[in-house]
C-alpha positions as CSV (number, residue, x, y, z in Angstrom):
1,M,60.6,-41.7,-265.4
2,P,58.6,-42.9,-268.4
3,K,55.6,-45.2,-267.7
4,A,54.2,-48.2,-269.5
5,G,51.6,-50.8,-268.8
6,I,51.1,-54.5,-269.7
7,I,47.7,-56.2,-270.0
8,Y,47.8,-59.9,-270.6
9,N,45.5,-63.0,-270.9
10,D,46.4,-65.0,-267.9
11,I,44.8,-68.2,-269.2
12,K,47.4,-68.4,-272.0
13,P,50.8,-69.6,-270.7
14,I,52.7,-67.9,-273.5
15,A,51.1,-64.5,-272.7
16,V,52.0,-64.9,-269.0
17,R,55.6,-65.7,-269.9
18,V,56.0,-62.9,-272.3
19,A,54.4,-60.4,-269.9
20,I,57.1,-61.2,-267.3
21,E,59.9,-61.0,-269.9
22,L,58.6,-57.7,-271.2
23,K,58.3,-56.2,-267.8
24,N,61.9,-57.1,-267.0
25,Q,63.0,-55.6,-270.3
26,L,61.2,-52.3,-269.8
27,T,62.3,-52.0,-266.2
28,A,65.9,-52.5,-267.2
29,A,65.5,-49.8,-269.8
30,G,64.4,-47.3,-267.0
31,W,60.6,-47.6,-267.4
32,D,58.1,-47.7,-264.6
33,V,55.9,-50.7,-265.5
34,C,52.4,-51.7,-264.3
35,V,51.1,-55.1,-265.0
36,T,47.6,-56.5,-264.9
37,T,45.4,-59.2,-266.5
38,S,42.5,-58.6,-268.9
39,M,40.1,-60.2,-266.4
40,G,39.2,-56.8,-265.0
41,G,37.6,-55.8,-268.3
42,I,35.4,-58.9,-268.5
43,L,32.3,-57.9,-266.5
44,G,30.8,-61.4,-266.8
45,Y,27.0,-61.9,-266.6
46,S,24.7,-60.9,-263.8
47,H,22.7,-63.4,-261.9
48,P,19.7,-64.8,-263.9
49,D,17.3,-63.6,-261.3
50,S,18.4,-60.0,-261.5
51,S,19.8,-57.6,-264.2
52,V,21.5,-55.5,-261.5
53,C,25.3,-55.8,-261.9
54,H,26.3,-52.1,-262.0
55,T,30.0,-51.5,-262.4
56,P,30.7,-47.9,-263.5
57,I,32.5,-47.5,-266.8
58,T,35.3,-45.5,-265.1
59,G,35.6,-48.0,-262.3
60,L,37.5,-50.7,-264.3
61,K,40.9,-48.9,-264.5
62,P,43.6,-51.2,-263.2
63,P,45.9,-49.9,-260.4
64,G,48.6,-47.7,-261.7
65,F,47.1,-47.2,-265.1
66,D,46.4,-43.5,-265.7
67,S,46.6,-40.7,-268.2
68,D,50.4,-40.3,-267.5
69,M,51.1,-43.7,-269.0
70,D,53.0,-43.4,-272.3
71,F,51.6,-46.7,-273.7
72,G,50.2,-50.1,-272.9
73,V,51.0,-53.5,-274.4
74,V,48.2,-56.0,-274.8
75,L,49.2,-59.7,-275.0
76,G,46.4,-61.9,-276.2
77,G,43.8,-62.3,-278.9
78,D,40.8,-60.2,-280.0
79,G,38.9,-60.9,-276.7
80,T,41.8,-59.6,-274.7
81,V,42.0,-56.5,-276.8
82,L,38.2,-55.9,-276.3
83,A,38.6,-56.3,-272.5
84,A,41.8,-54.1,-272.3
85,S,40.1,-51.3,-274.3
86,R,37.2,-51.3,-271.8
87,Q,39.8,-51.0,-268.9
88,V,41.9,-48.2,-270.2
89,A,39.8,-46.2,-272.7
90,P,38.8,-43.6,-270.1
91,C,42.5,-42.9,-269.4
92,G,43.3,-42.4,-273.1
93,I,46.2,-44.8,-273.0
94,P,47.4,-45.9,-276.5
95,L,47.7,-49.7,-276.8
96,L,50.2,-51.8,-278.7
97,T,48.2,-55.0,-279.4
98,V,50.2,-58.3,-279.8
99,N,48.6,-61.4,-281.1
100,T,49.0,-64.6,-279.1
101,G,45.6,-66.0,-280.3
102,H,44.2,-67.1,-283.6
103,M,42.3,-64.6,-285.7
104,G,43.9,-61.5,-284.2
105,F,41.8,-59.1,-286.3
106,L,42.3,-56.3,-283.8
107,T,46.0,-56.9,-283.1
108,E,48.9,-54.9,-284.6
109,T,51.8,-57.3,-284.4
110,Y,52.9,-60.8,-283.6
111,L,55.1,-62.2,-280.8
112,N,58.1,-62.9,-283.1
113,Q,58.0,-59.2,-284.1
114,L,57.6,-57.9,-280.5
115,P,61.3,-56.9,-279.8
116,Q,61.4,-54.7,-282.8
117,A,57.9,-53.3,-282.1
118,I,58.9,-52.3,-278.6
119,E,62.0,-50.6,-279.7
120,Q,60.0,-48.6,-282.2
121,V,57.3,-47.7,-279.7
122,M,59.9,-46.6,-277.0
123,A,61.4,-44.4,-279.7
124,G,58.0,-42.8,-280.4
125,K,57.9,-43.9,-284.0
126,Y,54.3,-44.8,-284.4
127,E,50.8,-43.5,-285.2
128,I,47.7,-43.6,-283.1
129,E,44.4,-44.8,-284.6
130,E,41.3,-44.0,-282.6
131,R,38.2,-46.3,-282.8
132,V,34.7,-45.3,-281.7
133,M,33.2,-47.0,-278.7
134,L,29.6,-47.2,-277.5
135,T,28.2,-46.6,-274.0
136,V,25.6,-49.3,-273.3
137,K,23.2,-48.8,-270.4
138,V,20.3,-50.8,-269.0
139,V,17.8,-48.3,-267.7
140,R,14.7,-48.7,-265.6
141,E,12.6,-45.6,-264.6
142,E,15.7,-43.5,-265.4
143,A,17.9,-45.4,-263.0
144,V,21.0,-47.0,-264.6
145,L,21.1,-50.7,-263.6
146,W,24.1,-51.8,-265.7
147,E,26.6,-50.1,-268.0
148,A,29.6,-51.0,-270.1
149,L,31.9,-49.7,-272.8
150,C,31.6,-51.5,-276.1
151,L,34.1,-51.6,-278.9
152,N,32.4,-54.2,-281.2
153,E,28.7,-54.7,-280.7
154,M,25.8,-55.1,-278.4
155,V,23.5,-58.1,-279.0
156,L,20.0,-58.5,-277.6
157,H,18.3,-61.8,-278.0
158,R,16.0,-64.4,-276.3
159,E,16.8,-67.7,-274.7
160,P,17.1,-69.9,-276.7
161,L,18.5,-67.8,-279.5
162,T,16.1,-69.2,-282.1
163,S,12.9,-67.9,-280.4
164,M,11.3,-64.9,-282.0
165,C,11.7,-61.5,-280.3
166,H,9.8,-58.3,-280.7
167,F,11.5,-54.9,-280.3
168,E,10.5,-51.3,-280.4
169,I,13.6,-49.3,-281.5
170,A,13.9,-45.5,-281.5
171,I,17.0,-43.9,-283.2
172,G,17.6,-40.3,-282.4
173,H,14.5,-38.1,-282.9
174,H,13.0,-40.5,-285.4
175,A,9.8,-42.4,-284.8
176,A,10.1,-45.8,-283.2
177,V,10.1,-48.9,-285.5
178,D,8.9,-52.4,-284.8
179,I,11.2,-55.3,-285.5
180,A,10.5,-59.0,-285.1
181,A,13.6,-61.2,-285.3
182,D,15.7,-63.7,-283.4
183,G,17.6,-60.7,-282.0
184,V,19.2,-57.3,-282.9
185,I,22.8,-56.1,-283.1
186,V,24.0,-52.5,-282.7
187,S,27.5,-52.3,-284.0
188,T,30.4,-49.8,-284.3
189,P,32.5,-49.7,-287.5
190,T,35.1,-51.9,-285.7
191,G,32.4,-54.4,-284.9
192,S,31.1,-54.5,-288.5
193,T,33.6,-57.3,-289.3
194,A,32.4,-59.3,-286.3
195,Y,29.0,-60.7,-285.4
196,S,27.1,-58.2,-287.6
197,L,29.0,-59.3,-290.7
198,S,27.9,-62.9,-290.0
199,A,24.3,-61.7,-289.6
200,G,24.4,-60.0,-293.1
201,G,25.5,-56.5,-292.2
202,P,27.9,-54.4,-294.3
203,V,31.6,-53.9,-293.6
204,I,32.2,-50.3,-292.5
205,T,35.6,-48.7,-292.6
206,P,36.8,-47.6,-289.2
207,G,36.8,-43.9,-289.8
208,A,33.2,-43.6,-290.9
209,P,31.1,-41.7,-288.3
210,V,28.2,-44.2,-288.3
211,L,26.7,-47.1,-286.4
212,Q,24.6,-49.9,-287.7
213,L,21.5,-51.8,-286.6
214,V,21.3,-55.4,-287.8
215,P,18.3,-57.7,-287.2
216,I,19.2,-61.3,-286.6
217,C,17.1,-63.6,-288.8
218,P,14.3,-61.1,-289.2
219,H,10.7,-62.3,-289.7
220,S,10.3,-59.8,-292.6
221,L,11.8,-59.3,-296.0
222,A,11.8,-55.5,-295.2
223,S,13.9,-55.7,-292.0
224,R,17.5,-55.3,-293.1
225,A,20.6,-53.7,-291.8
226,L,20.4,-49.9,-291.2
227,V,23.4,-47.6,-291.1
228,F,22.9,-44.3,-289.3
229,P,25.0,-41.4,-287.9
230,D,26.8,-42.2,-284.6
231,S,25.5,-38.9,-283.2
232,E,22.1,-40.5,-282.9
233,P,21.4,-42.3,-279.6
234,V,19.4,-45.6,-279.6
235,N,16.7,-46.8,-277.3
236,I,15.5,-50.4,-277.5
237,Y,12.3,-51.4,-275.7
238,P,11.9,-55.2,-275.7
239,V,8.4,-56.4,-275.4
240,N,9.1,-60.1,-274.7
241,I,8.2,-61.9,-271.5
242,P,9.8,-63.0,-269.3
243,R,13.3,-61.7,-270.2
244,L,15.9,-61.2,-272.9
245,V,19.7,-61.6,-272.8
246,M,22.1,-58.7,-273.6
247,V,25.7,-59.4,-274.5
248,V,28.3,-56.7,-275.0
249,D,31.5,-57.6,-277.0
250,G,30.9,-61.3,-276.3
251,T,32.4,-61.1,-272.9
252,S,29.8,-59.4,-270.6
253,G,26.1,-58.8,-270.3
254,C,22.9,-59.1,-268.3
255,Y,19.3,-60.1,-268.4
256,I,16.7,-57.6,-269.6
257,I,13.4,-58.0,-267.9
258,P,10.1,-56.3,-268.7
259,G,10.2,-52.6,-268.0
260,N,13.9,-52.2,-268.8
261,R,15.2,-50.4,-271.8
262,V,18.6,-50.6,-273.5
263,Y,20.2,-47.2,-274.2
264,L,23.2,-46.8,-276.5
265,E,25.2,-43.8,-277.6
266,R,28.6,-42.9,-278.9
267,S,31.0,-42.9,-275.9
268,P,33.1,-39.9,-275.1
269,Y,36.0,-42.3,-274.8
270,N,37.7,-43.8,-277.8
271,A,39.9,-46.9,-278.0
272,R,43.4,-45.8,-279.0
273,F,45.6,-48.2,-280.9
274,I,49.3,-47.9,-281.7
275,R,50.0,-48.5,-285.4
276,L,53.6,-49.2,-286.4
277,H,52.7,-48.4,-290.0
278,S,49.9,-46.3,-291.5
279,P,46.6,-48.1,-291.0
280,E,45.6,-50.1,-294.1
281,F,42.1,-51.5,-293.5
282,F,41.6,-53.2,-296.9
283,R,44.9,-55.1,-296.4
284,I,43.6,-56.5,-293.1
285,L,40.3,-57.5,-294.7
286,R,42.2,-59.3,-297.4
287,E,44.6,-61.1,-295.0
288,K,42.1,-62.0,-292.2
289,L,38.8,-62.4,-294.1
290,G,39.9,-63.0,-297.7
291,W,38.1,-59.9,-299.0
292,G,39.1,-58.9,-302.5
293,L,41.1,-62.0,-303.3
294,P,40.7,-63.1,-307.0
295,H,38.7,-66.3,-307.4
296,I,39.2,-66.5,-311.2
297,A,42.2,-66.0,-313.4
298,K,42.6,-62.5,-314.6
299,P,43.4,-61.9,-318.3
300,N,47.1,-61.1,-319.0
301,S,46.2,-58.0,-320.9
302,V,43.2,-55.9,-321.7
303,E,42.8,-54.2,-325.1
304,L,41.4,-50.7,-324.6
305,P,39.2,-49.2,-327.4
């Protein structure tokens, strides 16, 4: 019996309703269906008095979700997609992402197109696009205190955000550098259109094998975004007292106290997304962010010499 999964945002009534309807539809078609919410992928924030909130990366898998599952359907917005990716990436389950939110930058289709999309997926007529993820760890004396998968970005800053922070950052085998800024962002190509874009970082196409480091409001004209190979691990040593705040994908994080370091590397697990058509990143940039739209009238014709 073929097997499918449904992950939905349980605070959105429309996502709840569609999840029930879709489960009934797939079950009637002879599929074994597992259903869960995206809450299991939202790790939340550890207690302010302690950074210890260690949930193993492979411990977020929902019951019934495994490598034998043909595909999963995500019902929600971008936040739901981020949480679902964290839940199932270690299983390698391809996800059909359905937008029930607003921006939907990471989603593939809309609710009004879901019936046709499901028929296409059940028939196996789709492509799979893999997106790089990061493994983020908080380490103290070589002990891992906290870890998470990251599809977009890791952000490290002080409370309040407008207070100056000082960081020592070592990328790969290169010498450590000092950065003074309101915070720092380490982003994947997928996350290059999220927070790092607002902070002045470049847009990176999803297939590029790179990561980027973006200082937030740096206190130097020389501190700007840096793009580097995703084979290079990153160690961040905050030197602020008493603590900093680390946020991963906007949905989880912990406090970083003196003596802790943040370690990031390319994860062995990729997020796998079902594409009903060949991926076209520039079209998404144009539709969602307005990139490449003409702002002045183009001439009707151009005379070539």
